[in-house]
C-alpha positions in Angstrom: 123.9 179.6 36.1 122.6 177.7 39.1 123.1 177.5 42.8 123.5 173.8 43.7 122.2 172.8 47.1 124.0 170.0 48.9 122.3 166.6 49.0 123.0 163.7 51.3 120.9 161.2 49.5 119.4 160.9 46.0 115.7 161.0 45.4 113.8 159.8 42.4 111.6 162.6 41.2 109.0 162.6 38.4 108.3 166.0 36.9 105.1 166.1 34.8 105.2 168.9 32.2 108.1 170.1 30.2 107.3 173.8 29.9 109.4 176.4 31.6 108.2 175.6 35.1 108.8 171.9 34.7 112.1 172.3 33.0 113.3 174.8 35.6 112.3 172.6 38.5 113.8 169.5 36.9 117.1 171.2 36.3 117.4 172.6 39.8 116.6 169.2 41.4 119.0 167.4 39.0 121.9 169.8 39.8 121.2 169.2 43.5 121.7 165.4 43.0 118.2 164.1 42.4 117.4 161.5 39.8 114.8 163.4 37.7 112.6 162.0 35.0 110.3 164.3 33.0 107.0 163.2 31.4 105.4 165.3 28.7 102.3 164.8 26.6 103.8 166.6 23.5 106.7 165.4 21.3 109.1 167.8 22.9 109.6 170.5 25.5 108.4 174.1 25.7 104.7 174.1 26.6 103.4 177.6 25.9 107.0 178.6 24.8 106.0 177.2 21.4 107.2 177.3 17.8 105.2 175.5 15.1 106.8 173.7 12.1 104.6 174.4 9.1 104.6 172.5 5.8 102.9 173.5 2.6 103.1 173.3 -1.2 103.7 176.5 -3.0 102.1 177.7 -6.2 104.8 175.9 -8.3 104.1 172.6 -6.5 107.3 172.7 -4.4 107.1 171.4 -0.8 108.0 174.2 1.7 108.6 174.2 5.4 109.2 177.0 8.0 108.9 177.6 11.7 106.7 180.2 13.3 106.6 181.4 17.0 103.0 181.0 18.0 103.2 180.9 21.8 104.5 183.5 24.3 105.5 186.9 22.9 108.7 187.6 24.8 110.6 187.3 28.0 110.8 190.3 30.3 112.3 190.4 33.8 111.2 192.4 36.8 112.6 190.5 39.8 116.4 190.5 40.5 116.5 186.7 40.5 114.8 186.3 37.2 116.9 189.1 35.7 120.0 187.3 36.7 118.7 184.1 35.1 118.0 186.0 31.8 121.4 187.6 31.9 123.1 184.2 32.4 121.1 182.7 29.5 122.0 185.6 27.3 125.7 185.1 28.0 125.3 181.4 27.3 123.8 182.2 23.9 120.4 180.7 24.8 118.6 184.1 24.6 118.9 187.1 22.4 117.6 190.6 23.1 114.7 191.7 20.9 114.6 195.4 20.1 111.0 195.3 19.0 109.7 198.1 16.7 106.0 198.9 17.3 103.6 200.0 14.6 102.8 203.7 14.6 99.1 203.2 15.4 99.7 200.5 18.0 98.8 200.8 21.7 102.0 201.2 23.8 103.9 197.9 24.2 106.4 199.1 26.9 106.4 196.5 29.7 109.1 197.8 31.8 112.3 196.3 30.5 114.3 194.7 27.7 112.6 191.8 25.8 114.5 188.5 25.1 113.8 185.5 23.0 115.2 182.0 23.0 117.2 181.3 19.8 116.7 179.9 17.3 113.2 179.1 18.5 111.1 179.1 21.7 111.5 175.5 22.8 115.3 175.8 22.7 115.3 177.3 26.2 113.6 174.3 27.7 115.8 171.9 25.7 118.9 173.6 27.2 117.5 173.4 30.7 116.7 169.7 30.3 120.1 168.7 29.0 121.2 165.4 30.7 117.7 164.8 32.2 115.8 161.7 31.3 112.4 162.4 29.6 109.5 160.4 28.1 107.7 162.3 25.3 104.2 161.8 24.0 103.2 160.4 27.4 99.9 161.9 28.6 99.8 161.3 32.4 96.2 160.5 33.4 96.8 159.1 36.9 99.1 159.0 39.9 99.3 156.0 42.3 101.1 156.1 45.6 102.0 152.8 47.1 104.5 151.3 49.6 107.4 151.6 47.1 106.6 155.2 46.0 104.7 157.0 43.3 103.7 155.4 40.0 103.0 157.6 36.9 100.1 156.2 34.8 99.1 156.8 31.2 96.1 155.0 29.8 96.1 152.8 32.8 99.7 151.6 32.2 102.4 152.6 34.7 105.8 153.9 33.8 108.4 151.3 34.8 110.1 153.4 37.5 108.7 154.3 40.9 109.4 157.7 42.4 109.9 159.2 45.8 108.3 162.5 44.7 106.1 163.9 42.0 106.0 167.5 40.7 103.1 168.7 38.6 104.0 171.6 36.3 100.7 171.7 34.4 97.9 174.2 33.8 95.6 174.0 36.9 92.7 172.4 35.1 95.0 169.6 34.0 96.6 169.2 37.4 93.3 169.1 39.3 92.2 165.5 38.4 95.7 164.2 39.1 95.7 165.9 42.6 92.1 164.8 43.5 92.9 161.3 45.0 95.8 162.7 47.0 95.1 166.3 48.0 91.4 167.2 47.7 92.0 170.8 48.8 94.6 171.4 46.1 92.4 169.8 43.5 89.5 172.0 44.4 91.6 175.2 44.3 93.2 174.2 41.0 89.9 173.4 39.4 88.5 176.9 39.9 91.6 178.9 38.9 90.5 181.0 35.9 92.7 180.8 32.9 92.4 182.9 29.8 92.1 181.2 26.4 93.7 182.5 23.2 93.1 181.7 19.5 96.2 182.2 17.5 96.5 182.7 13.8 99.8 181.9 12.1 100.9 181.6 8.5 103.1 182.4 5.5 102.1 185.2 3.1 103.6 187.0 0.2 105.7 190.0 1.5 103.9 192.5 -0.7 104.6 195.7 1.2 107.5 197.3 2.9 107.5 196.5 6.7 108.6 199.2 9.1 107.5 197.5 12.3 107.4 194.0 13.8 104.8 194.1 16.6 101.5 195.9 17.3 98.7 196.0 19.8 95.6 197.0 17.8 93.4 199.3 19.9 90.2 197.8 18.6 88.9 194.6 17.0 89.4 191.0 18.0 93.2 191.0 17.7 95.3 191.6 20.8 98.7 191.3 19.2 100.1 191.2 15.7 103.7 190.4 14.9 106.1 189.3 12.2 107.7 186.1 13.5 110.5 186.2 10.9 111.6 189.7 12.1 112.6 188.4 15.5 116.2 187.6 16.6 117.6 184.3 15.3 114.6 183.6 13.0 115.0 182.7 9.4 113.8 185.4 7.0 113.0 184.4 3.4 112.9 187.0 0.6 109.3 187.6 -0.6 107.8 185.9 2.4 106.2 187.2 5.6 105.5 185.0 8.6 102.5 186.5 10.4 101.2 185.7 13.9 98.1 187.2 15.4 96.8 186.5 18.9 93.1 187.1 19.6 91.9 189.0 22.7 91.0 186.7 25.6 87.4 187.9 25.6 87.0 187.2 21.9 88.7 183.8 22.3 86.5 182.9 25.2 83.4 183.8 23.3 84.4 181.7 20.3 86.4 179.0 22.0 84.3 176.1 20.6 83.9 177.5 17.1 85.2 175.4 14.2 88.8 176.2 13.4 87.9 177.1 9.8 85.5 179.8 11.0 88.0 181.2 13.5 90.7 181.3 10.8 88.4 183.2 8.4 87.5 185.7 11.1 91.1 186.3 12.2 92.4 186.6 8.6 89.8 189.2 8.0 90.7 191.1 11.2 94.4 191.0 10.2 93.7 192.4 6.8 91.6 195.2 8.4 94.4 196.1 10.7 97.0 196.1 7.9 94.5 198.0 5.7 95.3 195.7 2.8 94.6 192.1 1.7 97.0 189.4 2.8 98.0 186.9 0.0 98.3 183.8 2.1 100.5 180.9 0.9 99.5 178.8 4.0 97.7 179.5 7.2 96.4 177.7 10.3 95.0 178.5 13.8 95.9 177.1 17.2 93.6 177.1 20.2 95.3 177.7 23.6 92.7 176.7 26.1 95.0 177.7 29.0 97.1 180.6 27.7 97.5 182.8 30.8 96.0 183.1 34.3 93.3 185.7 34.6 94.9 188.9 35.9 94.3 189.2 39.7 94.4 192.0 42.2 96.7 190.3 44.6 99.3 187.5 44.4 98.4 184.1 45.8 99.5 183.4 49.4 101.9 180.6 48.2 104.0 180.6 45.0 104.1 176.8 45.0 102.5 173.8 46.8 104.6 171.2 48.5 103.5 168.3 50.7 106.6 166.8 52.2 104.7 163.9 53.8 103.3 162.8 50.4 106.2 163.9 48.3 103.8 165.8 46.0 104.4 169.3 44.6 102.8 171.8 42.2 104.3 174.8 40.4 103.2 177.1 37.6 102.4 180.7 36.7 98.9 180.4 38.2 100.6 180.3 41.6 103.4 182.8 41.1 103.2 186.1 39.4 101.8 185.7 35.9 103.7 185.1 32.7 107.1 183.4 32.0 108.7 185.0 35.0 105.9 183.7 37.3 106.4 180.2 36.0 110.1 180.4 36.7 109.8 181.9 40.1 107.2 179.2 41.1 109.4 176.4 39.9 112.4 177.7 41.8 110.3 178.1 45.0 109.1 174.5 44.7 112.6 173.2 44.2 113.9 175.2 47.1 111.1 173.8 49.4 111.9 170.3 48.3 115.6 170.6 48.9 115.1 172.3 52.2 112.9 169.5 53.4 115.3 166.9 52.1 118.2 168.5 53.8 116.3 168.4 57.2 115.4 164.8 56.6 118.9 163.8 55.8 120.2 165.6 58.9 117.7 163.8 61.1 118.6 160.5 59.5 122.3 161.2 60.2 121.6 162.2 63.8 119.6 159.1 64.3 122.3 156.9 62.9 124.9 158.6 65.1 122.7 158.1 68.1 122.4 154.4 67.4 126.2 154.1 67.1 126.7 155.9 70.4 124.3 153.6 72.2 126.0 150.6 70.7 129.4 151.9 72.0 128.0 152.5 75.5 126.5 149.0 75.5 
């Protein structure tokens, strides 16, 4: 599934962020011979490729659990490179094609190609990519220090025990900016002003009271941008009498109500979903999630660079805010950064080998 570049020496690389960009870059570098360590503030990988475990007590007092996709909608591929990656993952059983059925009164959902989903849940793709790679979870990186022995990764003022030759930031730009500031002021300034769209997301379990003939919709009006049945997607568990609903609010609505209390947002989104369905929803359990940095704001032109790499510092940045937007953009940016790092390392190794040969030749002449 991967092209492995030759490496003449092993580098220690810290990758901060375990979403798709971080996992892709980490895997590519690891297959090329680097010693990679991933740091992630959450308890597991995935980032915005997210599935939430939900627990509640039903009307009979029995504890219940389920899992609901509340992050990205689906994977679509436009470029040949990413299409090949999706095909490889599908053959490996990591992804399944989703033949989505749209509601009759939905806006068009055609986005130019087949849709795929990781199975059995979104984070599974990043878990597969990170197989065999060391990781530290629940570690919120709040500082980077570069000293004579290399980079130190800091959380709450405490440094991780290992020093690194290079650091990769695979984070939303607003989170990357303060880490970049002491080392690349220009990158930090650019990252700080990148506009990202927020998204409030409603998810929950309801009684399945009506026949369901569709599994996704784009309401043409109202606060909801997308409505879907999480349990109707490939590889997801479907329980008789239950419906797992997910609704993503429009970016404009989410921005306007970003700091509202979650209880208020939940009430508003529940009402909007009932309006869209034209019937009440009998909820068993329901919560909302606020994505502050859901997607980059759509732009008229692609950035000049799909990744940032400073070989002298050993510092790199990747993410969908640099590449084309969406899941494919995150993957392309991560692959571009890894390629830049490997290219620079190959040149450095060649120079070191040439210098060593020159020293030996001079010794023989002497």
